[in-house]
C-alpha positions in Angstrom: -23.5 -11.1 -23.4 -19.9 -11.9 -22.3 -18.1 -12.9 -25.7 -16.0 -15.8 -25.6 -12.8 -13.5 -26.5 -13.4 -11.7 -23.5 -13.7 -14.6 -21.4 -10.6 -16.1 -22.6 -8.6 -12.7 -22.3 -9.8 -12.6 -18.5 -8.6 -16.1 -18.0 -5.2 -15.2 -19.4 -5.2 -11.9 -17.4 -5.8 -13.7 -14.1 -3.8 -16.6 -15.1 -0.6 -14.2 -15.5 -1.4 -12.2 -12.2 -1.5 -15.2 -10.5 1.8 -16.6 -11.5 3.4 -13.2 -11.0 2.0 -13.5 -7.8 3.3 -17.1 -7.1 6.9 -15.5 -8.4 6.7 -12.5 -6.0 6.1 -15.0 -3.4 9.1 -17.0 -4.0 11.2 -13.9 -4.2 9.8 -12.5 -0.9 10.4 -15.7 0.7 14.5 -15.8 -0.7 14.7 -12.3 0.7 13.4 -12.5 3.9 13.9 -16.2 5.1 17.0 -17.3 3.1 19.0 -13.9 2.5 17.5 -12.3 5.8 17.2 -8.9 4.3 18.7 -6.2 6.3 18.7 -2.5 5.0 22.1 -1.7 6.2 23.9 -4.5 4.4 24.1 -3.8 0.5 25.1 -7.1 -1.0 24.9 -7.6 -4.6 23.1 -10.5 -4.1 20.7 -8.9 -1.7 20.0 -5.9 -4.1 19.4 -8.5 -6.9 16.8 -10.3 -5.0 15.0 -6.8 -4.0 15.3 -5.2 -7.3 13.5 -8.2 -8.8 11.0 -8.4 -6.0 10.2 -4.8 -6.9 10.6 -5.4 -10.5 7.5 -8.2 -10.5 5.7 -5.9 -8.3 5.4 -3.2 -10.4 4.4 -5.9 -13.2 1.7 -6.9 -10.4 0.4 -3.6 -10.2 0.3 -2.7 -13.8 -1.8 -6.0 -14.4 -4.3 -5.1 -11.7 -5.0 -1.9 -13.3 -5.4 -3.6 -16.4 -7.6 -5.8 -14.7 -9.3 -3.5 -12.8 -10.0 -1.5 -16.1 -11.4 -4.5 -17.8 -13.5 -5.6 -15.2 -15.3 -2.2 -14.9 -15.6 -2.0 -18.4 -17.3 -5.2 -18.7 -19.2 -4.6 -15.4 -17.7 -8.1 -14.0 -15.9 -9.1 -10.9 -15.5 -5.4 -10.3 -15.1 -5.6 -6.7 -12.5 -8.8 -6.8 -10.4 -6.6 -9.2 -10.5 -3.6 -6.9 -9.7 -5.7 -4.0 -6.8 -7.2 -5.7 -5.3 -3.6 -6.5 -5.9 -2.2 -3.3 -4.1 -5.0 -1.7 -1.3 -4.6 -4.2 -0.9 -1.2 -3.1 -0.7 -2.0 0.9 1.8 -4.4 -0.1 3.8 -1.5 -2.1 3.6 0.9 0.9 4.1 -1.8 3.6 7.0 -3.2 1.4 8.8 0.5 0.9 8.4 0.7 5.0 10.0 -2.7 5.3 12.5 -2.0 2.8 13.9 1.2 4.5 13.4 -0.1 8.1 13.6 -3.7 8.2 10.5 -3.8 10.3 9.0 -7.2 10.9 5.3 -6.0 10.9 5.6 -4.3 7.4 6.7 -7.8 6.0 3.8 -9.1 8.0 1.2 -6.6 6.6 2.9 -7.1 3.0 2.4 -10.9 3.1 -0.9 -10.4 4.3 -1.9 -7.9 1.3 -0.2 -10.5 -1.1 -2.7 -12.9 0.4 -5.7 -11.0 -0.4 -4.6 -10.6 -3.5 -3.9 -13.9 -4.4 -7.5 -14.9 -3.1 -9.0 -12.0 -5.1 -7.5 -12.9 -8.3 -8.0 -16.8 -7.7 -11.6 -16.1 -6.9 -11.9 -14.0 -10.2 -10.2 -16.9 -12.1 -12.6 -19.4 -11.1 -15.6 -17.4 -11.7 -14.6 -16.7 -15.1 -13.8 -20.2 -15.9 -17.2 -21.4 -14.6 -18.9 -19.1 -17.3 -16.6 -20.3 -20.1 -18.7 -22.9 -22.1 -17.5 -26.4 -22.1 -15.7 -26.4 -25.7 -13.5 -23.1 -25.0 
């Protein structure tokens, strides 16, 4: 039996991950569309946004690990948690290639991995909220 505190903790975890993914999305759009990231240029604004993008990504990776451990421990939504963390790792790898070479395909793969993580964590949040009692 899942306790209410576990379910509420899961809601907080997943909400934090989704908000972080939204911030990551906004930073990625700024970096690729507005600033037109170029690895050969090193402007202060471009480097600041890239740093923030990486910093938030590390937070998502850490939150994804916590989510996976929680899901395995509670035997709930393990596949969605594993999908989220694997897609986050995929986004990191393709982001590394994109930052070093400015490769458009790597940027696309990074965005696709972001989308998969967003769907995995969004599905998890909806599933957890369905199991919450109405008064919680």
